[in-house]
C-alpha positions as CSV (number, residue, x, y, z in Angstrom):
1,M,-7.9,-19.5,35.7
2,R,-8.3,-17.0,32.5
3,K,-5.6,-16.0,30.6
4,N,-4.5,-12.4,29.5
5,I,-5.0,-12.3,25.8
6,V,-3.4,-9.9,22.9
7,A,-4.8,-10.8,19.7
8,G,-4.3,-8.9,16.4
9,N,-7.1,-9.1,13.7
10,W,-5.0,-7.9,10.3
11,K,-8.4,-7.9,8.5
12,M,-8.0,-7.4,4.7
13,N,-4.1,-6.2,5.2
14,N,-0.9,-7.6,4.4
15,D,0.0,-9.9,1.1
16,L,2.0,-13.1,1.8
17,S,5.4,-11.4,1.8
18,E,4.1,-8.8,4.3
19,S,2.4,-11.4,6.5
20,K,5.6,-13.3,6.9
21,K,7.5,-10.3,7.8
22,L,5.3,-9.2,10.4
23,V,4.7,-12.6,12.0
24,K,8.8,-12.5,12.0
25,G,9.1,-9.5,13.3
26,I,6.7,-10.3,16.4
27,K,8.5,-13.7,17.2
28,K,11.8,-12.0,17.3
29,A,10.5,-9.1,19.6
30,I,8.8,-11.6,21.8
31,K,11.4,-14.2,21.9
32,K,13.0,-13.3,25.7
33,K,9.7,-11.9,27.1
34,E,8.2,-13.8,30.1
35,L,4.8,-14.1,28.8
36,K,3.2,-15.0,32.4
37,N,-0.5,-16.1,31.7
38,T,-0.6,-13.9,28.5
39,R,-1.4,-15.6,25.0
40,V,0.0,-13.8,21.8
41,I,-2.5,-14.3,18.8
42,V,-2.6,-13.3,15.2
43,S,-5.2,-13.4,12.5
44,P,-4.0,-13.1,8.9
45,T,-6.1,-13.5,5.9
46,Y,-6.8,-17.1,4.7
47,V,-4.1,-16.7,1.9
48,S,-1.5,-16.2,4.6
49,L,-2.7,-18.4,7.3
50,N,-0.4,-21.7,6.4
51,A,2.7,-19.7,5.8
52,V,2.2,-17.8,9.1
53,V,1.1,-21.0,11.2
54,K,4.8,-22.2,10.0
55,K,6.6,-19.1,10.9
56,A,5.1,-19.0,14.2
57,K,6.6,-22.2,15.3
58,K,8.7,-22.5,18.0
59,S,7.2,-19.2,19.4
60,A,4.5,-18.3,21.6
61,I,2.5,-17.0,18.6
62,E,-1.0,-18.8,18.0
63,V,-2.6,-18.3,14.6
64,A,-6.3,-17.5,14.1
65,A,-8.6,-17.5,11.1
66,Q,-11.1,-14.4,10.7
67,N,-13.9,-16.4,9.8
68,M,-15.4,-19.8,8.6
69,H,-18.4,-21.1,7.1
70,Q,-21.2,-23.0,9.1
71,A,-21.3,-26.2,6.9
72,D,-18.8,-29.2,6.5
73,S,-18.4,-28.5,3.1
74,G,-20.4,-28.2,-0.1
75,A,-21.2,-25.8,-2.8
76,Y,-20.4,-22.5,-1.0
77,T,-17.9,-20.6,-3.6
78,G,-15.7,-18.3,-1.8
79,E,-16.1,-20.0,1.6
80,I,-13.4,-21.7,3.9
81,S,-14.7,-24.7,6.3
82,A,-13.5,-25.7,9.8
83,D,-11.8,-28.7,8.4
84,M,-9.8,-26.7,6.0
85,L,-8.4,-24.3,8.8
86,K,-7.6,-27.5,10.8
87,S,-5.7,-28.9,7.8
88,V,-3.1,-25.8,7.9
89,G,-2.6,-25.6,11.6
90,V,-5.3,-23.2,12.9
91,K,-7.0,-23.9,16.0
92,I,-8.7,-20.6,16.5
93,V,-11.3,-18.8,14.7
94,I,-12.7,-15.1,14.9
95,L,-16.9,-15.3,14.8
96,G,-19.2,-12.3,14.9
97,H,-16.8,-9.3,14.2
98,S,-19.0,-6.2,13.6
99,E,-17.5,-6.0,10.0
100,R,-19.1,-9.3,9.3
101,R,-22.2,-8.5,10.8
102,E,-22.6,-5.1,8.8
103,Y,-21.1,-6.0,5.9
104,F,-22.0,-9.5,5.1
105,G,-25.4,-9.7,6.9
106,E,-24.5,-12.1,9.4
107,T,-26.8,-12.5,11.9
108,D,-27.0,-14.1,15.6
109,A,-28.6,-17.1,14.4
110,L,-26.4,-17.7,11.7
111,L,-23.4,-17.1,14.2
112,A,-25.2,-19.7,16.5
113,E,-24.7,-22.2,13.6
114,K,-21.0,-21.2,13.4
115,V,-20.3,-21.4,16.9
116,D,-21.7,-24.7,16.8
117,Q,-19.5,-25.9,13.9
118,A,-16.5,-24.5,15.4
119,L,-17.1,-26.4,18.6
120,K,-17.8,-29.7,16.8
121,N,-14.4,-29.2,14.9
122,K,-12.5,-28.5,18.2
123,L,-11.7,-24.9,17.3
124,E,-11.1,-22.4,20.1
125,I,-13.6,-19.2,19.1
126,I,-13.1,-15.5,20.0
127,F,-16.5,-14.4,19.5
128,C,-17.2,-10.5,19.0
129,F,-20.2,-8.4,19.8
130,G,-20.8,-4.6,20.8
131,E,-23.3,-1.8,20.0
132,K,-23.4,1.0,17.7
133,L,-23.2,4.6,18.4
134,E,-27.2,5.1,18.4
135,D,-27.6,2.1,20.5
136,R,-25.0,3.8,22.9
137,K,-26.8,7.4,22.8
138,N,-30.0,5.7,23.4
139,D,-28.9,3.9,26.4
140,N,-29.7,0.4,24.6
141,H,-25.9,-0.7,24.3
142,F,-26.5,-3.5,27.5
143,K,-29.8,-4.7,25.9
144,V,-27.9,-5.0,22.3
145,V,-24.7,-6.9,23.9
146,E,-26.9,-9.0,26.2
147,S,-28.7,-10.1,22.8
148,Q,-25.8,-10.6,20.8
149,I,-24.3,-12.9,23.5
150,K,-27.4,-14.8,24.5
151,N,-29.0,-15.3,21.1
152,A,-25.3,-16.9,19.5
153,L,-23.8,-18.5,22.8
154,F,-26.5,-19.3,25.6
155,H,-27.8,-22.3,23.8
156,L,-24.3,-23.9,25.1
157,E,-23.8,-26.1,27.9
158,A,-21.2,-25.1,30.6
159,K,-18.5,-27.3,29.1
160,P,-18.0,-25.6,25.8
161,W,-17.2,-22.4,27.5
162,K,-13.6,-23.4,28.2
163,N,-13.3,-22.9,24.3
164,I,-14.7,-19.5,24.2
165,V,-13.2,-16.0,24.3
166,L,-15.4,-13.1,24.4
167,A,-14.3,-9.9,22.9
168,Y,-16.5,-6.6,23.4
169,E,-16.0,-4.3,20.3
170,P,-17.9,-1.1,20.5
171,V,-18.7,-0.6,16.8
172,W,-18.4,3.3,17.2
173,A,-14.8,2.9,18.4
174,I,-13.9,0.6,15.6
175,G,-11.4,2.2,13.0
176,T,-12.8,5.7,14.2
177,G,-9.8,6.7,16.7
178,E,-12.7,6.9,19.3
179,T,-12.0,4.7,22.3
180,A,-14.5,3.8,25.1
181,S,-13.3,5.1,28.3
182,P,-11.5,2.6,30.9
183,E,-14.4,2.9,33.1
184,Q,-17.0,2.5,30.2
185,A,-14.9,-0.7,29.1
186,Q,-14.9,-1.9,32.4
187,E,-18.6,-1.3,33.3
188,M,-19.5,-3.4,29.8
189,H,-17.2,-6.0,30.8
190,A,-18.5,-6.6,34.3
191,F,-22.2,-6.3,32.8
192,I,-20.9,-9.4,30.3
193,R,-19.4,-11.4,33.1
194,N,-22.5,-11.2,35.3
195,L,-24.5,-12.2,32.3
196,V,-22.1,-15.4,32.2
197,T,-22.3,-15.9,35.6
198,N,-26.3,-15.5,35.7
199,K,-26.6,-18.4,32.9
200,Y,-23.9,-20.5,34.2
201,D,-22.1,-20.0,37.3
202,A,-19.4,-18.0,38.9
203,K,-16.8,-20.6,37.9
204,V,-17.5,-20.3,34.0
205,A,-17.5,-16.5,34.2
206,D,-14.4,-16.4,36.1
207,N,-12.6,-18.5,33.7
208,V,-13.7,-16.8,30.3
209,S,-11.5,-14.1,29.0
210,I,-13.0,-10.9,27.8
211,L,-11.3,-8.8,25.6
212,Y,-11.7,-5.0,24.3
213,G,-11.5,-3.9,20.7
214,G,-11.7,-0.5,19.7
215,S,-8.9,1.5,18.7
216,V,-6.6,0.1,21.1
217,K,-3.1,1.4,21.0
218,P,0.1,2.0,22.9
219,A,-0.9,5.4,24.3
220,N,-4.3,3.7,25.9
221,A,-3.7,0.3,26.3
222,K,-2.1,0.0,29.9
223,E,-5.1,2.1,31.6
224,I,-7.4,0.0,29.5
225,F,-6.0,-3.3,30.2
226,S,-5.5,-2.6,34.1
227,K,-9.2,-2.7,34.5
228,Q,-10.4,-5.9,36.3
229,D,-12.7,-7.4,34.1
230,V,-10.7,-6.2,30.7
231,D,-8.3,-9.3,30.3
232,G,-6.9,-7.8,26.9
233,G,-7.6,-6.6,23.5
234,L,-8.7,-7.9,19.8
235,I,-6.5,-5.0,17.9
236,G,-6.9,-4.0,14.6
237,G,-4.8,-1.2,13.1
238,A,-1.8,-1.2,16.1
239,A,-1.6,-5.1,15.1
240,L,-0.3,-4.5,11.8
241,K,3.0,-2.9,13.2
242,T,5.6,-4.9,14.9
243,E,6.5,-2.1,17.3
244,D,2.8,-1.1,18.5
245,F,1.6,-4.8,18.8
246,V,4.9,-5.7,21.1
247,A,4.1,-2.4,22.8
248,L,0.5,-3.9,23.8
249,I,1.9,-7.3,24.8
250,D,4.1,-5.3,27.3
251,A,1.2,-3.3,28.3
252,I,-0.6,-6.4,29.5
């Protein structure tokens, strides 16, 4: 059975001290909560990963990296390998975020390599995708999402899908204050689940968690999370404040 997930992507925010303080606050706030079928994930910057893993021990909090390189090792200055992530206790990695695609030129082909590398190293993947505003306006949003998923993930057999979480993030709603309506989110999530069903089968599709990301906040989270095919959120800004992030956990 698929899990509900509230995952906080801290992006390029929070130094080491701030990261420790934030995870400590979240840990304390959820200590006595009954997280039935719900996972809580935080994703700090590389320099804080080890410290946050240590701070999150003996709690329900899991820690993800925001990216990783597709090679085992080598002359790739500034990059981080899957093995390095594992060495500091990280078991999850975010791949394909729109900011990686837009600002760093990551393509579907490159992301397919990263997916293979992560799975080879037994890392769980939160795989991101989503359309831009012009795609939505031109009614190409389904085609764009289908292409991003197929090109990066549909070369896989069914078995590795137990280690994949999907995250639909309409680019036009990330950090803009705009949010897809709950109905728009459900429509896309149902489309995504149907894609997986058609490629594999209903069992694979029913077991994959599909998250929504795009200006989710305490005020709108409950309505979005209540939709049948929305299994939680990949959260940006609201993940940087303990009270807001915990409110999202409560909302699910």
